[in-house]
N, C-alpha and C positions, 0 to 999 in steps of 0.2 A: 441342186436338186434337194439337198437337205432342207434348205429354207422353204422351198416349194412344198415339200411334204409336211413340214411343220405348220405352215401357215394355211395353205390351200387345202391339202388333203387331210388336215387335222390328225397328223400322226400321233399315236398314243405315247404317253410318258410312262416309263418303267422306272420307278423311284429306287428300287433296290439293286439296280445294275449300273455299274460305272464302266464306260468305255474310255480307255486311255490310249492315245496314239503317240508314238514316238515322233519327235521333231527331227527332220533330216539333219544329218551331221555334215553334209557336203553342200557346197553352194549350188552345184549343178542340180542335185536332187531337190533342193529347196525351191529353186526357180521353176523347175519343171512342174512341181506340185502347184505352185502359184499360177502357172500358165493354165493348168487343168481347171483350177478353181474359177479363174476369170472366164474361161470358155463356158463353163457351166452357168456362171452368172449371166452372161450375155445371151445364152440360149433361152433365158426366161423373158427376153424383151417382148415377144408377142403377148405374153400374159400381162406384162406391166402396162403396155400401151393400148391394149384393146379392151373393149367392154363386152361382157358376156350377155347373152340373150336372157338368161334366167337370173334373177337376183340371187338365188342360192349359189350360183356358180361364180358370183362376183368376188374378187379379192377384197378382203377387208383393207381399210385405209392404212392401218399400221403395217400390214404385210407388204403393201405396195411401197410404202416408205422404206422398209428394210431392203427390199430388192433394189430400189433406186439408190440407196446408200452404198450398196455393194458396187453398183455401176460407177458411182462417183469415186469410190476408192481406187478402182482400176485405172482411173484417168489422172490420178495424182502424180505419178512418176512422169508420164508424158508431159503434163502441164509444167512440172518443175523444170524439165529439160528445155522446153520451149521458152520458159521465162528466163532461165540462165543464159541460153544461147542468144536470146533477144537482147540481153544486156550487153553482149559483146559488140553490138553494132551501135551502141550509144556513145556519146562523148565520154571521155575518161572519168570526170568526176561523177557524172550521173551513173555510169556503168558500175563504179565502185559501190555507190550507195544502193543501187538496185540489187546488185549481187549480194551485198551484206544483208539486205532485207529478206531476200529469198532464203539465204542460209539460216537466218534467224527464225523464219517460219518453219524450216525443216527441223530446227533444234527444239522446238516447243514440245513435241510428243516425248522424246527421250528424257528431257530435263524437267518435265512437268512434275514428277513426284518428288524432286529433290527439296524444294522449299519446306514442305511439311516435315520431311525427314530431318533437315538441318535445324529447324526451329523447335522440334520436339525436345522436351527436357530429357536429360539422361536419367534413367532410373538409378536409385542409390545403390542397388545391388549389382549394377553393370559396371565393371571396371572401366576407367577412363580410356585405357589403351584399347580395350575391345570396342568401345563406342567409336573411337576415332578410326579404328580399322574398318568398321562398318560404313562410316561416312565416306572414307576413301574408296572403299570397294564399290559403293553405289555410284559415286562420282565417276570412277573409272569405267564402270559399265555404261553409264549414260554417254560419256565421251566416245567410247568405243562404238556404241550403236550409231551415234550421229556421224562419226567419221566413216564408218562402213557404208552408211546410207548415201553419203556424198560420193564415195568412190564408185558405188555400183548403180547410182540412179540412172545413168545413161543406158546401161544394159537392161535395167528394170523397165525403162520407158520403151525400149525396142521390143521387149517381150510382151508387155501389156498391149502395145499397138498391134503386134502380130496376132495375139490371142483375140482381140476385138475384131480386127478385119477378117481373120480366118473364120470366126464364128458367124459374122454377118453374111459372109459369102456363102457359107454352108447353109444358113437359114433361108436366104432369099434367092440364091442362084442355083447352087449345085444340088442342094438337099441330100448331100452325102456326107459320110463320116461324122454324123452328129453324135454317135455313140462311141467315138474313139476315146479310149481311156487306158491309162497305165497306172497300176496300183503303186502306192508309195513304197510298198515293200519291194516291188520289182525294180523301181527306180533306184532305191538305196542299195539294192543288192548288186547293181552293176559295178564293174571294176572302177577303182579310183582313177581319175583322169590325171595325166601328166600336165606340166605347164603348157606344152605345145598343144595338147588336146584341148585344154581349157581355153587357150587363145582361139583355137578353131571354133569352139563352142560359142564364144562371145565375139566372134569376128565382126558381126554387123555393128555392134556398138563401138568397137575399136575404130573401124573404118569411118563411121559417122563422126566420131570425135575428131579424127585427124582432118577430115574434109571440112567440117564446120570451123575448126580452129584455124585452118589455113585460109579459109575465105575471110574470117573475121580479122586476122592479122593483116591480110592484104588490103582490106578496106579501112581498118582502124589500127595502124601500126602502133599507135601510142599506148594501147592497152594490152600489148603482148604479154606483160607479166601475169595479168589476170587470166587472159585466155590460155596462155601456155600452162599455167598452174593447173587449171581444171582439166585441160586436155591431157596433161601428163598423168593426172590421177585416173582419168577414164581409160587411157590406153594401158595404164599399169594395173587396171582392175583385175584382169585374169591372174596375174602373178599374186596379187594380194588375196584374191579369193582362193587360190590354190594353197597359199600358206595357211589361211584360216581353216581350210577343209582338211588339212593333214591331221591324222589321229594324234592326239597329244599323248606323250608317254605317261603311263600310270604313275601316280605318286609313289606307289609301293613297288614299282618294278625296278630292280637293280640288275644290271647285266652281270652275268657270271662267266668267267673265262673257263677254259677246259680244265685247268687245274682245280679251280674252286668246285666245279661240278663233280669232278672225280673225288674230291675230299668229302663232299656231302653224300655222294653215293656210298662211299666207304662207311660213313657213320650210319646211314640207314641200313645198309646190309649187315653191319655188325649187330645192330639193334634187332634185326630179323632173327638173329641167333637166339635171342631170349625166347621167342615163341617156338622155334624148332626144338629147343632144348627142353622146355617145360610143358608144352602141350602134348601130353602123351596119353596112352590108354589108361594109365594109373589114375589120371584125373578126368577120365571119360571124355577126352579130347576137348576139354575146356581149359581156358587159360587161368592158372592159379593167380591169386591176387598179387602176390609178391614173393620174392626170394631174398633172404637176408644172408649175408656172407659171414658176419661175425656175431658172437664168438665162434659159432659153428654154423654151417650152412643149413638153413631151415626154409622149407617151402611152405607158404601159407596155403593150405588146401581149401580155399573158399574162392568164390568168384561172384561177379555182379553182372547185370545186363550191359553196363558200359564196357566192361572188360570183354564180354563176348562179342558185342558189336564191333569193337575196334579190331579184335582178332580176325573176325571174318573179312573185314576190309583189308587188313594187312596181308592175308593170304592171297586175295585177289590181286593186290598191288604187287606182291612178290612175283606172282606169275607174269604180270604185265611188264615188270622190270627184268625178267629173265633170271630171277634168283632160284626159281624152281620151275619144273615143266608143268604142262597143263594137267597131266594125269595125277601128279602129286598134289597139286592144288585142289583138284576136284575130290580126290580121296580124303583130304583133310576136311574140306567143307562138308562132304557127305557124312563123315563120322560125327562132326559137331552137330549137324542138323538131326541126325539120328538120336543124339543125346537130348537135344532140345525137345524132341517129340515126347520124351519120357519125363520131362520136368513139370512139376506142378505149376499152375498159373492161376491168375485171378482176373477175370474179365478181360482175358487176352494178354495180360501183362505177366512178365516174369517177376518173381519176388526179388527183393533187393539183394539178398545173399543166399547162396547155396553152398553146401559142402560138395567139393568137386569129386570126392571119392565115393560117396553114397547118394548124392543128389538130393539129400534132404534139405528142406527149407530151414535156414538158421533163424532162431528166435531173436527178437520178436518178428513174426511174419509181417512184412511191410512192403508196400508198393511205392517206389520212389518215382515222382513225376519226371525229374530230370534224367534219371537212368533209363526210364522207359522211352523218353523222347530221344535220347542218344541212340538206343538200340533200334528204334523205329527208323530214324534217319539213316543209320548205317545199313539197315536191311534194304531200304529203298535204293541207296547208292550201289549196294552189292548187286541187287537184281539187275540194274541197268548195265553194270560192268559185265556181268556174266552173259547177258543177252548178246553183247557185242562179240563174244567168243565164237558163237556159231556152233557150239557143241550141244548135242541133245542132253547130255548129263548136266551141263551148265544151265541150260534153259529150265530143266526140271528144278534145280536148286533155286534159280531165280524166281520161279513161280512160288515155291515154298517160302522164300524170303519175303516176297511182296504180300502174300497171304497172311503171314505172321504179323507183319507191320500193320496192315489194315485191320487186323482183328483187335488191336489194342483200342480200348474205349477210354478216351480222356475226359469225357463229359462228367463222370462222377468225381473227377479230381478238381473240378472248378468250383470255387466259392461263388455261389449265385449272386450274392449281394455285391461283392467287390469285382466280380468277373475276372478273377486272377487264379492262376494255377496254384493249388495247394502244394506244399512241399511233398506231401504223400498221403497215403492211406494206411492206417493201422488195421490190418485184417483181424488181428487178435481181439482188438477192442471194437471192431466194426465202426470205425470213426475216421472221418477225414481230418487231417491235421489242420489246426486253425492258422498256422503260419503259412504265408504265401510268398511266392516269388513276385516281387513288385517293381523290379528294376529292369530296364532294357539291357543294361550292361551286366548280363548274368549268363551263367552257363545254361540256364533254362530257356534261352532264346530259341534254340533249336526245337525244343519240345513245344513251345508256343506256336512257332510257325507251322510245324507239322500238324498240330491239332487243329489249327485254323484251316490249313489246306484240306484236311480230312473231313472238315465240317463238324467236328465235335465242339468247337468253340467259335463264337461269332468273331468277325474280323476286328470289331471294336475293342476286343481284349488287348490287341497289340498296342492300342493307344491309351490303355490304362497303365501300361508299364512306365515307371518313373523315368524322367529324362533330365533330372537335375544334373548340372554340369559344374565343373571346377576349372578355373583358368590354368592353362599350361602353355607357356611361351606366348605366341600371338593368337592362339586359339583357345578352345575349351574342350574338355573331355567329359564324357558321361561318367557320373559317379557310380561306382559299384559298391558291393558290401565290404569287401576286404582289400580292394585295390590290387588284386592278383592278376597275373597274365592269363591264367586259366579262364577267368570270368569273361575277359574281353576276346580272347583269341580261340578258345576251344571250339565255339560254334562255327568259326570260319573254316574249319576243316571241311565242312559241307556247305555252309551258307556263303554266298557271294556278298562282298561288301563293295558295291559300285564306287568307282573313283569319285571323290568329292562328296560322298554321302555322309550322313551323320555317323554311321558305324565305321566307315573307312577312316574318316578323320580322327575319330576317337582311338581306333586301333593304332594308327600311325603315331599320334601324339603320346599315347600311353607308352609305346616302346621308347620314344624320345625321353619321356619322363623317367622311365626305369633306368635308362642309360645314364642320365644326369644324376640321379640319386646314387647309383652305384659308384659313379666317378667321384662324387663327394666323399663317399665312404672308403674309396680306394680298394674296391673289390670288383670281381666280375659282376655283370648284371644278370637279371632274370629272377624275379621274386614271384613266387606263387605258392599255393597250398602244397604241402609236401611233408615228408618225414623230417624229423630234426633230432638233434643229439641228446635225447632223453629216452631212457628205457624203463619198462616196467620190471616187475620182479622176475619175469621170464626172459629178460634181456631183449625184449622186442622193442624196436624203435617206435616212438609215438608219432602222431600225425596231427597237423593243425593247418589252419589257413593263415598265410602271411601275405603281406602286400606292402605297397609304397604309401607312406603317410600322405594324406591329402587327396588320394584317389579313392579311398574307401570310407564308408560310414563307421566301420568298426573302430572301437577305441583301442589304443595301445599298439598300433602298428609299428611305431618307432621303437618299441621295446625289444624287437627281434630283428635279426639280419640273417636270413637263411636264403641261400642262392640255390635254385633248382634248375639243373641243366635242361630239363625238358621244356621249361619256360622259354629258354633261348631257342630250342627246337621249334616251338610254336611261332616264335618271332621271325623265323626264316620266311614266313609268308608275307611279312611286312618289309623286312630289310635283310635279305639273305646274306649280303656281303658282311654287314656288321655282325650278324648272328654267327656266321662262320668264324670270324675273328674272335668273338667271345667264347665260342666252344673251344677254340685253340687255346685260349688263356685258361679255361677251366681244366682242359687236359694237362696243361703244363704244371698245375698244382696237384695233380693226382686224381682228378675227378672222373677219369674214364677207366672202366674196368673190362672184364671179359665179355659181358653181354651188352655193352654200350656204355653210356654215361651213368654214373651212380645217381641215386635219388636226390641227394642234396649235399651242400657244403655249408655247415653251420658256423657263422662268424660271430655269433652272440657271445660276448666275453664271459658271461656267467656259466656258459655251457661248454666252453673250450678248455681242454686240459691245460694244466699249468705249463708255461713255457711254450705253448703252441699258439698260432694265430687263428687256426680254424680246426674244425673236426669234420671229417668226411663221413657222411651217412651211407654206409656200404650196404645199400639195399637197391633192388630194382622192382618197380611197381608196374604191373601189366598195363594199366591204363595210361600211365605217363610214357612208357616206352612206345605204346601204340600211337599216342598223339604225336610224339616227336617224329616217329617214322613217317606217318601220313602227311604231316606238315612238310617235311623235307621232300617227299615224293611229289606233293602238290607243286612245289617249286620246280622240281626237275621235269615234271610231266606237263607243266603249264596248266595245273588245276584239273587234272583228269578226274580225280575222285569227286571234286566239287561239281564238275560238269555232269558227272553221272547222276548225282542227286538232283540237279536242276533239270535233267532230261525228263523227269517224271512229270506228266501233264498237270497233276494237281499242284505240284510245286511251282511249275512255270506260271500257273494261274494266280499264285499267291506271292510270287517273288517281287511284285511291285512294292510291297511293304518295305523291302530292303533299300529302296531308292530314296528314302526320306532324307532331305537335306538338312544340314545344321541350321538350327534356328538363329535368328539375328535379333539383337537387342533384348535378349532375355537375361535374367539375373543368373549369377553363378553362386555355387556353394562355397562358403568361406571355410578354410581349414581351421580347426580348433587350434588355439595357441600351443597346447600341449603336444599336438601332432606335428607342429612345424619345427621341432627341434632336430638336432643332428642325428644321423644314423646311429643305430645301437652300438656298433663296434667302435665308434669314435668316443664313446662315453665309458667311464669306469663302471664296473658292475655296481648296482645300487646297494648301499649298505644294508638296507632292510630286506634284500632279496633272500638272504640266508641268515637265520637267527641262530647264534651259537651261545649256549649257556654252560658255564663252568659249574663245578661242585661248590656250592656255598651253603653249608648246613644251616647257618643262622639266618639266611635271607629268606624272604617270602618266595615261595615257588612261583615261576612264571606259568601262566595258564592261558591256553588257547581254547576258546569255546565257540562252536558253530551250532546254530539252531534255526529251525524254521517255525518254531512254536509248537510243533508236534513231535519232532525228532531232534535229538541233541547229541553232539559229540564233544567230549572234553578231553584235552591232553595237557599234562603238566610237563615241566622241564625235567622232572625225574623219570619220565616215561610212563607214569600212571595215567589213568583216565577211565572213561566209560563211553558207551554208545547205547543209547536207549530212547 
């Protein structure tokens, strides 16, 4: 009927709407859909074969040809089976040649694209190994399609014949059931068939194969190897179809035993203690950014939208996991939302930093695109989680959360020329930042998808994000800015990465690369932005972004080796077993404290005390603790938080963007030679990292001068200098 509407009824074209239909994942659902389509094609026979009284009602020639071609395609499988079975009754030599010719014709469609692929020259920026993998994959796919077509052609023939005969009988005899139809969604939603049920479903083709093979062998015993081989394939078709229809295990799914689940639960529950300890009335029920244990315990009385969003989701998760009761969770959430109602905003956005004690906006007043995207996504997930609780108070909070998320305007954060999200907006200067997030492998991915779903940014923004890749093992990984676990995996707290997609493949290979890099250095793995063992004059740990050389565009990644336990927490969503083993190794060297795992362990030689191999950064950061907790509970709950985010209709309508497959035959980013060296802790501290000057009265003083042409700073080895 689609063809009829498009050709005869002149159905209109809507160019800005794309309709995408899932392909059935089970054989029975696929052939049922094909049966429906063939019935629909043959119901158009009266229009194809008859002439209309008025010229205006006449089908155009190209339309009639398209309809006839559909009818021809439905006869291909029956014709192939008739031809193959006919060959069984020929003399042996002729039967072999005849069968080979038919099989060769069947092989033409799947193998047709291969010559152009094999003859195409390899691009210079495509590694030879990647090129050969592509060729092998395409060849394997073609062979698989051909083999499956041979195995199932008898069943296809039976079903096509049934559809044709049934339709003609209904058209010209009974005139009933012409509108019989089952949607693809209903067919796919039916329970998976067992082997016995699939044999019953395909019984007609199995019986036909046995009867025809028996007759052919009785009449032509000399060709029994040929007849028996095809008959065996056709009678085994239900078993093969059942095996092909079985859901494949996810590449990121690793089975956890009871002990492993219990250990992960204990880690997450201890991390929950960070929030129950620090989110108090003193801080207006907001999560302080961090707490430092040494030299004295200091709580940083500031917070960000990301901290707040993570805390809200953590509270809902704690209730769902049974760590607190519903009343306590709702009380906490209501207190935080009461505070949010009092906080200054800009175009619906929270500012980047607030003082938790007096709620003033910290200078400079700034709106961060990535922080706002994080908060918006967390609010949407929270709203759907709360609505499932069935409590009036929870529903009220859910409404407030969704309203707050939808009030955020992302349009003013977009660079109109590049169609990219700016890093943020300086309210004090009334200016959008010129720098933009331009990589798909970025923590801003969540903000991008939410802004598209909300309608603030056109969908083509997603395809403006950079997809440069670098080879890792037998695959390739999206390039990020700093090669950190945070950039790749933080969005996966809420965003699905469908198995085999570009994002899932990158996430999986990034974890493999991080593990391999750490193994070379002889340290636990998990590198991401974090605090490190350098303090300012107030003895506060400093913060920077760290990553694996070769995965990031940032220079100097190999100069540092800082392991962040929360990065391993994020990696539980990719390989929970390996991540749990790594957390155990980190705990063994003192990386776990009272409120969960510490911020980081610094292995960089120049920052490690004399005689020590590493320095523990004894600090806990709210957003890192929240990310690790939610990642672990996503594993334990089967992605409950992620499912809550995707339950939102606007997100479901946009989630197709996440299904992008890895590109084939594209060039990869080559690591700079200086970034390909050994990990930082395997090298001695660079001699020029610290300059030491003794007292030499007769020598010329050593001078260090920095200037940008307008402002200069000079410092001599004697301690003198100026700033002007």
